[in-house]
VEXDREN-2710 file (C-alpha; in Angstrom, 1 decimal):
% VEXDREN-2710
k/r/px/py/pz
1/MET/0.0/0.2/0.1
2/LYS/3.0/2.1/0.9
3/ARG/4.5/1.7/-2.2
4/LYS/1.1/2.2/-4.6
5/PHE/0.9/5.3/-2.2
6/TRP/4.5/7.2/-2.7
7/LYS/3.6/5.6/-7.2
8/ARG/1.0/8.2/-6.7
9/PHE/1.9/10.7/-4.5
10/GLY/5.8/10.4/-4.3
11/LYS/8.1/13.4/-4.4
12/ALA/9.1/13.4/-8.0
13/ALA/5.1/13.4/-8.8
14/LEU/4.5/16.2/-6.7
15/ALA/7.7/18.2/-7.9
16/LEU/6.4/17.7/-11.6
17/GLY/2.8/18.7/-11.0
18/LEU/4.3/21.8/-8.9
19/SER/6.8/22.9/-12.1
20/LEU/3.8/22.5/-14.2
21/CYS/1.5/24.7/-12.4
22/LEU/4.8/27.8/-11.9
23/LEU/3.9/27.3/-15.8
24/GLN/0.8/27.3/-16.2
25/GLY/-0.4/29.2/-13.5
26/THR/-3.0/26.4/-11.8
27/GLY/-0.7/25.6/-8.7
28/SER/-3.4/26.6/-6.3
29/SER/-6.4/24.4/-7.1
30/VAL/-4.3/21.5/-8.3
31/LEU/-2.2/21.3/-4.9
32/ALA/-6.0/21.6/-3.7
33/ALA/-7.0/18.5/-5.1
34/SER/-3.6/16.9/-4.3
35/LEU/-4.1/17.8/-0.5
36/THR/-7.5/16.4/-1.0
37/GLU/-6.4/12.8/-2.7
38/LEU/-4.0/13.3/0.7
39/GLN/-6.3/13.5/3.3
40/GLN/-8.5/11.0/2.0
41/GLU/-5.7/8.7/2.5
42/LYS/-5.0/9.8/5.6
43/GLN/-8.8/9.2/6.3
44/ARG/-9.2/6.0/4.6
45/LEU/-6.2/5.1/6.9
46/GLU/-7.6/6.5/10.4
47/GLU/-11.0/4.7/9.5
48/GLU/-8.8/1.5/8.6
49/GLU/-7.2/1.6/12.0
50/LYS/-10.3/1.8/13.8
51/ALA/-11.6/-0.9/12.1
52/ASN/-8.1/-2.9/12.7
53/ASP/-8.3/-1.5/17.2
54/ALA/-12.3/-2.5/17.4
55/LYS/-11.4/-6.0/16.2
56/LEU/-8.4/-6.3/18.2
57/ALA/-10.0/-5.2/21.4
58/ALA/-12.9/-8.0/20.8
59/LEU/-10.1/-10.4/19.9
60/LYS/-8.8/-9.4/23.2
61/ASP/-12.0/-9.8/25.3
62/ASP/-12.2/-13.6/23.4
63/GLN/-8.8/-13.7/24.5
64/ALA/-9.4/-13.5/28.5
65/LYS/-12.8/-15.1/28.4
66/GLN/-11.0/-17.7/26.7
67/GLN/-7.8/-17.7/29.0
68/GLU/-10.2/-17.6/32.0
69/TYR/-12.6/-21.0/30.7
70/LYS/-9.3/-22.6/30.2
71/ASP/-8.2/-21.7/34.2
72/ALA/-11.4/-23.1/35.2
73/LEU/-10.9/-26.2/33.3
74/ASP/-8.1/-26.1/34.8
75/ALA/-9.1/-25.8/38.6
76/GLN/-11.7/-28.9/37.7
77/MET/-8.8/-31.4/36.6
78/ARG/-6.5/-30.3/39.8
79/ASN/-9.9/-31.1/41.4
80/LEU/-10.7/-34.3/39.9
81/GLN/-7.4/-35.3/40.2
82/SER/-7.2/-34.9/44.0
83/GLN/-10.2/-36.7/44.2
84/ILE/-9.1/-39.4/42.2
85/ASP/-5.7/-39.4/43.8
86/SER/-8.2/-39.5/47.6
87/LEU/-10.1/-42.7/46.2
88/ASN/-7.0/-44.2/45.2
89/ALA/-5.6/-44.3/48.8
90/GLN/-8.8/-45.5/49.8
91/ILE/-8.8/-48.5/47.3
92/SER/-4.7/-49.1/48.6
93/SER/-6.4/-48.9/52.4
94/LEU/-9.3/-51.1/51.2
95/ASP/-6.4/-53.5/49.9
96/THR/-4.5/-54.0/53.0
97/SER/-7.3/-54.5/54.8
98/ILE/-8.6/-57.1/52.5
99/GLU/-4.8/-58.7/52.6
100/GLU/-5.0/-58.9/56.6
101/LYS/-8.5/-60.2/56.2
102/ASN/-6.9/-62.9/54.1
103/ALA/-4.3/-63.6/56.2
104/ALA/-6.3/-64.0/59.5
105/ILE/-8.8/-66.5/57.8
106/ALA/-5.7/-68.4/56.4
107/GLU/-4.9/-68.3/60.3
108/LYS/-8.0/-69.7/61.6
109/GLN/-8.2/-72.2/58.6
110/LYS/-4.6/-73.0/59.7
111/ASN/-6.3/-73.5/63.5
112/ILE/-9.7/-75.4/62.1
113/ASP/-7.6/-77.7/60.1
114/GLU/-5.6/-78.2/63.0
115/ASP/-8.4/-79.1/65.3
116/VAL/-10.1/-81.5/63.4
117/GLU/-7.5/-83.6/62.2
118/THR/-7.1/-83.8/66.2
119/LEU/-10.6/-84.9/66.2
120/LYS/-10.2/-87.1/63.5
121/GLU/-7.6/-89.0/65.4
122/ARG/-9.5/-89.1/68.3
123/LEU/-12.5/-90.0/66.6
124/CYS/-10.3/-92.7/65.3
125/ALA/-9.5/-94.3/68.3
126/ILE/-12.2/-94.9/70.0
127/TYR/-13.5/-96.8/66.5
128/MET/-10.6/-98.6/66.9
129/MET/-11.3/-99.5/70.3
130/GLY/-14.5/-100.1/69.9
131/ASP/-16.4/-102.2/72.5
132/ALA/-12.7/-102.8/74.1
133/SER/-12.5/-100.1/75.1
134/THR/-15.7/-99.5/76.7
135/LEU/-15.2/-102.9/78.7
136/GLU/-11.4/-101.7/79.6
137/ILE/-13.0/-99.0/81.1
138/LEU/-15.2/-100.9/82.8
139/LEU/-12.5/-103.5/84.1
140/GLN/-10.2/-100.5/84.8
141/SER/-12.7/-98.2/87.1
142/GLU/-12.8/-98.8/90.6
143/SER/-16.5/-97.7/91.2
144/VAL/-19.4/-97.5/89.2
145/ILE/-18.8/-93.3/89.6
146/ASP/-15.2/-93.4/88.2
147/MET/-16.3/-95.0/85.6
148/ALA/-19.0/-92.8/84.6
149/GLN/-16.6/-89.9/85.5
150/LYS/-13.9/-91.4/82.1
151/VAL/-16.9/-91.5/80.0
152/GLU/-17.9/-88.0/80.7
153/LEU/-14.9/-86.8/80.2
154/LEU/-14.4/-88.7/77.1
155/ASN/-17.4/-87.0/76.0
156/ILE/-16.5/-83.2/77.4
157/ILE/-13.2/-83.9/75.6
158/THR/-15.1/-84.8/72.0
159/GLU/-17.7/-82.1/73.0
160/HIS/-14.9/-79.7/73.4
161/ASP/-13.0/-80.7/70.2
162/THR/-16.2/-79.9/68.5
163/LYS/-17.1/-76.7/69.6
164/LEU/-13.6/-75.4/69.5
165/ILE/-14.0/-76.0/65.4
166/ALA/-17.5/-74.6/65.4
167/GLN/-16.0/-71.2/67.3
168/LEU/-13.5/-71.3/64.8
169/THR/-15.6/-71.9/61.4
170/ALA/-18.1/-69.3/62.6
171/ASP/-15.0/-66.8/63.1
172/MET/-13.7/-67.4/59.8
173/GLU/-17.6/-67.1/58.6
174/GLU/-17.1/-63.7/60.1
175/ILE/-14.0/-62.5/59.1
176/ALA/-14.9/-63.7/55.3
177/ASP/-17.9/-61.3/55.7
178/GLU/-16.1/-58.5/57.0
179/LYS/-13.8/-59.4/53.9
180/ALA/-16.7/-59.7/51.6
181/GLU/-18.4/-56.3/52.9
182/ILE/-14.8/-54.7/52.4
183/GLU/-14.4/-55.9/48.7
184/GLN/-18.2/-54.4/48.4
185/GLU/-16.9/-51.3/49.6
186/LYS/-13.5/-51.7/47.2
187/GLU/-15.9/-52.3/44.0
188/GLN/-17.8/-48.8/45.0
189/VAL/-15.4/-47.0/45.6
190/SER/-13.5/-48.3/42.2
191/ALA/-16.3/-47.7/40.3
192/ALA/-16.8/-44.5/41.7
193/ARG/-12.8/-43.7/40.3
194/THR/-13.9/-45.0/37.0
195/GLU/-16.3/-42.7/36.5
196/LEU/-13.9/-40.0/37.7
197/GLU/-11.4/-41.1/35.6
198/SER/-13.8/-40.5/32.5
199/THR/-14.9/-37.6/33.0
200/GLY/-11.6/-36.7/34.0
201/ALA/-11.1/-38.1/29.7
202/GLU/-13.8/-35.8/28.7
203/LEU/-12.5/-32.8/30.5
204/ALA/-9.2/-33.4/29.7
205/ALA/-10.5/-33.1/26.1
206/VAL/-12.4/-30.3/26.4
207/GLN/-9.4/-29.0/28.4
208/THR/-7.5/-29.4/25.1
209/GLU/-9.9/-27.9/22.7
210/ALA/-9.6/-24.9/25.1
211/GLU/-6.0/-24.8/24.6
212/ARG/-6.4/-25.1/20.5
213/VAL/-8.7/-22.0/20.4
214/LEU/-6.6/-20.1/23.0
215/ALA/-3.6/-20.9/20.6
216/GLU/-5.4/-19.9/17.9
217/LEU/-6.7/-16.3/19.8
218/ASN/-3.2/-15.3/20.6
219/GLU/-2.5/-15.7/17.6
220/SER/-4.7/-14.1/15.7
221/VAL/-4.0/-11.2/18.9
222/ALA/-0.4/-11.2/17.1
223/GLU/-1.8/-11.0/13.7
224/VAL/-4.2/-8.2/14.4
225/GLN/-1.8/-6.3/16.2
226/ALA/0.8/-6.1/13.7
227/GLU/-2.3/-5.3/11.3
228/SER/-2.5/-2.5/13.7
229/ASP/0.8/-1.7/13.7
230/ARG/1.3/-1.6/9.8
231/ILE/-1.6/0.7/9.7
232/ALA/-0.3/3.2/11.9
233/ALA/3.1/3.5/10.1
234/GLU/0.8/4.3/7.2
235/LYS/-1.3/6.3/8.7
236/ALA/1.9/7.9/10.1
237/ALA/3.4/7.7/6.6
238/ALA/0.4/9.4/5.3
239/SER/0.6/13.0/7.7
240/ASP/4.1/13.0/6.6
241/GLU/3.0/13.0/3.3
242/ILE/0.3/15.7/3.8
243/ASP/2.9/17.7/5.7
244/GLN/5.2/17.5/2.5
245/TRP/2.2/18.8/0.6
246/TRP/2.4/21.6/2.8
247/LYS/6.3/22.1/2.8
248/ASP/6.1/22.0/-1.3
249/TYR/3.2/24.4/-1.4
250/TYR/4.8/26.9/0.6
251/ALA/8.0/26.0/-1.9
252/GLN/6.2/27.2/-4.5
253/GLN/4.5/29.9/-3.2
254/ALA/8.0/31.4/-2.2
255/ALA/8.8/30.0/-5.9
256/GLN/6.0/32.1/-7.2
257/ASN/7.4/35.4/-5.4
258/ASN/10.9/35.2/-6.3
259/SER/9.9/35.0/-9.6
260/SER/7.6/38.4/-9.0
261/SER/10.2/40.1/-7.4
262/GLY/12.5/39.0/-10.4
263/SER/9.9/40.2/-12.7
264/SER/9.2/43.4/-11.2
265/GLY/12.2/44.4/-9.8
266/SER/11.0/44.8/-6.1
267/SER/12.3/43.3/-3.0
268/GLY/9.3/42.4/-1.5
269/SER/7.8/39.3/-0.2
270/ALA/4.3/39.6/-1.5
271/ASN/2.3/35.6/-0.1
272/TYR/0.3/34.9/-3.3
273/GLY/-1.0/31.7/-1.4
274/SER/-2.6/34.0/0.9
275/GLY/-4.0/36.2/-1.4
276/GLY/-0.6/38.5/-0.3
277/TYR/-2.0/38.8/4.0
278/VAL/1.3/37.3/6.2
279/SER/-0.6/36.4/9.9
280/THR/1.0/36.6/13.0
281/GLY/-0.6/34.2/14.7
282/ASN/-3.2/36.3/15.8
283/PHE/-6.3/34.9/15.5
284/THR/-9.8/35.1/16.8
285/TRP/-11.9/32.2/17.9
286/PRO/-13.5/30.2/15.2
287/VAL/-17.0/29.2/16.5
288/PRO/-18.5/33.2/18.4
289/GLY/-20.8/32.6/21.5
290/PHE/-19.4/28.7/21.7
291/THR/-16.4/27.4/23.8
292/ASN/-17.5/23.8/25.4
293/ILE/-14.2/21.6/24.2
294/SER/-15.3/18.0/23.9
295/CYS/-12.1/16.5/22.6
296/GLY/-8.7/18.3/22.8
297/TYR/-5.8/18.6/21.3
298/SER/-3.2/14.9/22.1
299/SER/-1.5/12.6/20.0
300/GLY/-4.1/10.7/18.2
301/HIS/-6.6/13.9/17.7
302/LYS/-4.7/16.8/16.6
303/ALA/-7.0/19.4/16.5
304/ILE/-9.9/20.8/19.2
305/ASP/-13.4/19.7/18.8
306/VAL/-15.8/22.6/19.8
307/SER/-19.2/21.6/20.8
308/GLY/-22.4/23.2/22.1
309/GLY/-22.5/22.2/25.8
310/GLY/-25.8/21.3/25.6
311/ARG/-26.8/24.0/23.5
312/ASN/-28.0/23.4/19.8
313/MET/-25.0/24.8/18.1
314/TYR/-26.4/23.4/14.2
315/GLY/-25.8/25.8/11.6
316/ALA/-24.1/28.8/13.8
317/GLN/-21.3/30.4/11.7
318/ILE/-18.1/29.5/11.4
319/VAL/-15.5/32.2/10.9
320/ALA/-11.9/32.6/9.9
321/ALA/-9.6/32.6/12.5
322/ASP/-7.4/34.8/10.5
323/SER/-7.6/36.6/7.3
324/GLY/-6.4/34.3/3.9
325/ARG/-6.7/32.5/0.9
326/VAL/-8.9/29.6/1.0
327/VAL/-7.0/26.5/-0.5
328/ALA/-9.3/23.2/-0.1
329/ALA/-13.6/23.7/0.4
330/THR/-14.8/20.3/-0.5
331/TYR/-16.7/16.8/1.6
332/HIS/-14.8/14.2/2.5
333/TYR/-15.8/11.0/3.9
334/SER/-14.5/12.0/7.1
335/TYR/-14.2/15.4/7.5
336/GLY/-17.2/15.9/6.0
337/ASN/-18.0/19.4/4.7
338/TYR/-14.3/21.5/5.2
339/VAL/-12.5/24.7/4.6
340/MET/-8.6/24.7/5.0
341/ILE/-7.5/28.3/4.9
342/ASP/-3.8/29.7/4.1
343/HIS/-3.2/32.5/6.4
344/GLY/0.4/33.6/5.2
345/GLY/3.4/33.4/7.3
346/GLY/3.7/29.7/7.5
347/TYR/0.3/29.5/9.2
348/SER/-3.2/27.7/8.0
349/THR/-6.6/26.3/9.6
350/LEU/-8.7/23.4/9.1
351/TYR/-12.3/23.7/9.7
352/ALA/-14.2/20.3/9.5
353/HIS/-17.8/18.8/9.8
354/ALA/-19.5/21.9/8.7
355/SER/-23.1/22.0/7.7
356/SER/-22.7/23.9/4.6
357/LEU/-19.9/26.2/2.9
358/ALA/-19.9/29.2/2.8
359/VAL/-17.0/30.0/0.6
360/SER/-14.8/28.2/-2.3
361/VAL/-11.1/27.2/-3.2
362/GLY/-8.7/30.1/-4.5
363/GLN/-11.5/32.8/-2.3
364/THR/-9.7/35.4/-0.3
365/VAL/-11.4/35.7/3.3
366/THR/-11.1/38.2/6.0
367/LYS/-10.8/37.3/9.9
368/GLY/-14.0/36.8/11.3
369/GLN/-15.7/36.4/8.0
370/THR/-18.1/33.4/8.1
371/ILE/-16.9/30.7/6.0
372/ALA/-19.6/27.5/6.6
373/TYR/-21.9/26.4/9.3
374/VAL/-21.6/24.4/12.4
375/GLY/-23.1/20.7/11.8
376/SER/-22.3/16.9/11.7
377/THR/-21.1/15.5/8.3
378/GLY/-18.8/12.9/7.7
379/ASN/-17.0/10.8/11.1
380/SER/-19.4/12.5/13.2
381/THR/-21.2/12.5/16.6
382/GLY/-22.8/15.1/16.8
383/ASN/-22.7/19.3/15.6
384/HIS/-19.3/20.4/16.6
385/LEU/-16.6/22.1/14.9
386/HIS/-13.1/20.0/14.3
387/PHE/-10.8/22.8/14.3
388/GLU/-6.7/22.2/13.2
389/VAL/-4.1/25.2/13.0
390/ARG/-1.0/24.2/11.1
391/VAL/2.5/25.5/11.3
392/ASN/4.6/24.9/8.0
393/GLY/2.2/22.3/7.7
394/VAL/2.8/20.7/10.7
395/ARG/-0.1/20.4/13.3
396/GLN/0.0/22.3/16.5
397/ASN/-2.5/22.7/19.6
398/PRO/-4.6/24.9/19.2
399/PHE/-4.8/26.3/22.3
400/ASN/-1.0/27.8/21.8
401/TRP/-2.9/30.4/20.1
402/PHE/-5.7/30.6/22.9
403/SER/-6.5/31.1/26.8
END
């Protein structure tokens, strides 16, 4: 874009145009047309910059929201992992309990097996002795009471062994029930862990997508920021070219003055571009009766906006801040209806967003003369005057000349 711009408005072409203007006597109108084109290109870049800045702001807002969303997902993942870790700890504890129950059951089973073997041996011995054992007991008994006691003792031993086995069996069954409860609890915890792991997998997928979207937004922000930087650079270049237009304009005026002085033999410096008037920078306020400033001078707005401050100023008179010649009086999509005056002495002023104009290019005006009427044409948000002051083509803070 910059190369095309220079191709259209390069110094060589402008110098050639100035030469032709000097030869043909049409310099003011050609320069005014070139200035309008330069200002239109600059305003186009400003509009492009505004749109790009809005896009960048929206992207950064989306970027912030996406980062917030990803942070929330990360927090959920950390919480989920904490729950899974807790369940894993429970499962590990339950596994330990199950192992302990298995060991206890094995110990009980060992004791039961030993007691059963002992009982088997005793029962087998009694069976092998049969009636002989009973007869032996009778014969060896000293009395009926002694015999009864010996028989009772055998019964007690057998009953004891039987009860011991029954108790051991009951203990083992109780331990087995406890083990079953632990295993059931383990199954429930394992099921909860499986569900959390499934949720974690889904959340991880969402997290991956969030990271992808955030990465894309970061890339988009970088691209738009680069585009914003490019537009800012081109806009700065356009402003420089407009400043150069004024320098070339003043160079043309100086050439005309020198040519006139040489041909007439006069040493005076008539300021032809300003209609012979040379300003001292003693300006009058451009909108009589209205002094409210809705937007002051800054690096991004090298002008002041004079508004009604709550009063209706539509149609109010806009007057020339100083005497001079009109070098531009036309419509621009951003400035709207605007007038530019060369006051001589390097001073010039611009008046934009007018509802209508009262002067034309080449016309000489006097200080305080009505040149336009307040409106809201072009890129404007309400009735006001956009007022610029330039010194040798460079915009300055208008309040350098107003208190």
